[in-house]
Structure formats: C-alpha cells, structure tokens
N, C-alpha and C positions, 0 to 999 in steps of 0.2 A: 659227026659231031653231034647228032642228038644222044647216041647212046653216051658219049664222054659228058653231055649236058644233064641227062638222066642221073650217071653216077654222082656227078657234082652235087645235083638238088640232093638225092638220098643223103648225102655225105651233111649237107648242111642242115636239113631236117634232123638227123641223127643229134649233131653238136648242139641244136637247140634243145631238143628233148632232153638232152643231157643236161645242160644248163639248166631246164626248168626242174628238173629233179633236185639239183643241188640250190639252186635258191629256194624251192619250196622247203627243204629241209632245214636251210638256215632261219627262216621264220618261223617254223613250228619250233626250234630251239630257242630262239630270241623271245617267243611267246613265255616259254615254259619258264624260261631265266627270269621272268617279270614276276609270274605266278608263283614259282617257287622261291624267288629271290636265290637263285643260284647261280654263284657267279664262276664256277667250272664251265657250265654250260655257255653263259654270256662270253667267257675268253675264248671257248670251242669256235663260236661264231666269229669273235673276230679274226683269230687264226687261219680260218678256212676261207676267209674273204680273196687271199692272192689266187685260190682256185678260180673263184668264179671270175675275176679279173681275167685270169687266163682264158677262160672259154669266151669271154666278152672278145678279147684280140682275136681268137682262131676264127670266131663267127663272121667277124668283119672282115678278115682277110679272104675267108671263102667265098662271100658276096662280093668282094672286090674282084677277084679272080676270075669267077662266073661271068660279070660285067665285060671284063678285058678280053676273055676268050671266048665268048658265047654270044649269041644274038637271041635271048630270052625273049618270048611273047606270050600275050595272054595271062593264063592262069599262073605260068612260071614267072612271068614279069611281076605280076602281084605277089607271089611268094617270095621272091628276092627284096623287093622294094619293101614288104613288111616286116621281113626279116630281120632288117637292119634296124626297125624302129622297135620290134619284140624284142630285138637283143639288149636295145639300150635301156626298154623298160624293166627288162630282167637284172640288167645290171645295179639298175637304181633300187629295186627290190633289195637286192643284195645288200646294198649300202645302209638303207635304211634298217634292216636286220642288225648291221652291225652297230649303229647310232643306239638304238635299243638297247642293244647289249651293253654298250659303253656308259648309259644311263644307269644299267644296273649296278657295274661296278663301283659308281661313285659312291654308294650308302652300303653301310655295314648290315642293314636290316630292312626289311619290307616295311613300308609305309605303313603305322597303325591303323590309318582311315582305308587301306586298301579294301578291304570287304565293303564297304561303302559304295565302292564305284562297279560299273558292268563291265570290267575290263573283260573279263569271260566271253560274255555275250559278245560284244564288238569282235575280240579275236575270232571268235567261231566265224562269224561274217566275213572276215576279211579272209581268213585261211579257204572258208568255201568260194570266194571269189577267186583267187588264187588259181585254187585247184580246177574250178570250173575254165577258167582262162586257159590254162595249160592243158585240160582236156579237149576244150575245142579247139587248140593247135593241132594235136594228135591225131583227132578224130576229124577234122576238116567238119566241125559240127557247129554252125551258124545257129543253133538254136541256143546252145550252152553258152554261146557268145552273149546273146540277148539275155540270158538269166543274169549273167555278171553286172551288166549293165543297170539292169533294174534293181539288184539289190545294193547298188551304190548309195540308192537314195537313204536306205536304212543307216548306212554307216555313216552319212553324212549328217544324220538327226542325233545318231549316240554321239559323235565328236561334239555336237552342239548341247547337249545334254550334260556332258562330263565336264563341260567348260562352265557351265552353272553350278554344278557340284563341288568342284573343285574352288572355285570361288568363295563359296560358301565356308567350305574346310578352311582355308587360307584366313577368312575372317574370324573363325572361332579360336585360334591360337597362332601366335607367331611363330611357335615352333614347327607348326605343318607346315610352312611358307615353302620352305626348300625343296621338299619332298613333293609337295602338290605342284608346285611349278614343273619339278623334273616329270610327274605325271601327265600335266598337260602338254609337255612336248612329246611324251610316248603317245599319247592319245593322238596327238596330231600327225606322227609317224604313221600309227595305224590308217588313219583317215586318206595318206597318201599311198599308202600300199594299197587301198581299194581303188583309189584313182589309177595308178600304174596298172591293176589288173584291168581296170575298164579300158584303157588304152591299147592292151593285148588283146581283149575281146574284140575291140573295134576294128583292131586290123586283121582279127582271124575272119571276121565278118566281111570284111572287105577281100580278101583272099576267094573265100568260098563263094560269095555273092558279087562280087563285082559292084558293089554298093558301098556308100560311106553309113554306116550304122545312127552315127551322131546326127546325121542330116533326118535319118528315117527314125528317130527314137520316138518324136511326137505322135507319128503315124502308129508306130507299134504299140504305144500307150492308149491310143483311141480306138484302137482294133480290139486289145485288150479288155478295154471298158464294154464296148459294143458286143464282145462276146458274153462276158460276164451278163450284159442285159438281156442278151438273147436268152440264155440258160435261167434265168430270173423268170423271165415270162413263161418261158416252157414248164418251169417248175410249178407257176400257180396256174398254168390252164391243164 
C-alpha cells in the first residue's frame, strides 16, 4: 500500500509541476501580448487554455483517487489537501492570462499612453511571485514561499498607483477612456495574479512547515524588522 501511495504522490507532484510550467508560460505570453500589442501571442494563450483545463481535471482526479484508495497521513495528507487548492489557483491564473489576452484582441493598437504606466515593473513583480511560488512547491522551500507573500504588498501598491494614473489619463481626453478602462481591468488582473501566487505560497508553507503562513505573517514581518534593527545596531557599534 505504501509503495502504491508513493507512486501516486509522485504522479501528483509531476502533474502539478507540468501544470505550473504551462501556466507560467501562459502568463509570460499574455504579458508580452500586452507590452508588444501582439495579437498572435494573445490568441495563442486563448487557444492553449484547453490544455490548462485538462491538467486541472487530471489533478483533481488523482487527488480523489488517492483519498479513495489510500489513507494518507501527516505530510502526505497536507500535500494532497494543498494540491487541490494549488491546482485551483493555477487554473485561475490560466484564466486570468486568457482574460488579459482577450483584452489585447479588443483593440487595433497599443494605447498611446501605455509608456506612462508602470506595467513592466508590475509585470516583473508578478512574474517573480509566480516563479517563486512554483519553485517553492518544486523544492519544498518555505523561505521562497515567504518571499512571495512579502512581495504581494508591492504589487498592491502598484495597483493603487495605476488606478490614480489611469483616472488622470481619462480626465485628459475622452478619446483615452475606452483603452484606459481596459488597462484598469488588466492592471487589476495583475493584482489578482499576485493574490493567486500568494495563495499557492501559503499552501506550500503549510505542506512544508505544517503551519498556516497567513496567521504567522505578522510575526514574520516583526522578526524581519528586529533582524534589520539588530543589523543596524551592529553596524553602528
């Protein structure tokens, strides 16, 4: 029975890693589609969404099979439980990549005000969050999971900053309104991608540490502040 469970768990991890790779690529293509106003890339993201959905179903099925035929305990049980929510977040990341790509297809040209935005900066933060969330799962690395959670605040700040910038752009000319509203939605999608990466990181932390990261986040921040203060004190002495 244990040998069978090990094989099923390895199959589960392999499928999630493949799903991670596929979704990560979908996000990369969607971001490039926005930055380059590349409709071919946008359409590719939309067309490949079926593959993401297939992996979503495969992962759900294998989790159900393990629960039905085995009696996992401890870390194995945490892995299976968290795999279900990680899978859900990956599928939603894929859906958001499609939503971003569909927004690109609605316009013939890139927005004339695009260079005034910090889309590239925000996109890089989000890509880093998704990459670290994926790597934290592959490597069973709780430290990487913590990095994802801490970076989420920067993405939230950029979301708010873009809201103000785009409102001003809409006030400048009625001709800007349609594309500015579309960019507001895209920026909101980026913020949601960060949230889903954070959810994955929290699940990985739970798998590895058997603790809920969201309830320990304040303690982690306080420890980081104390570490910085101790470093400053040692530098002065």
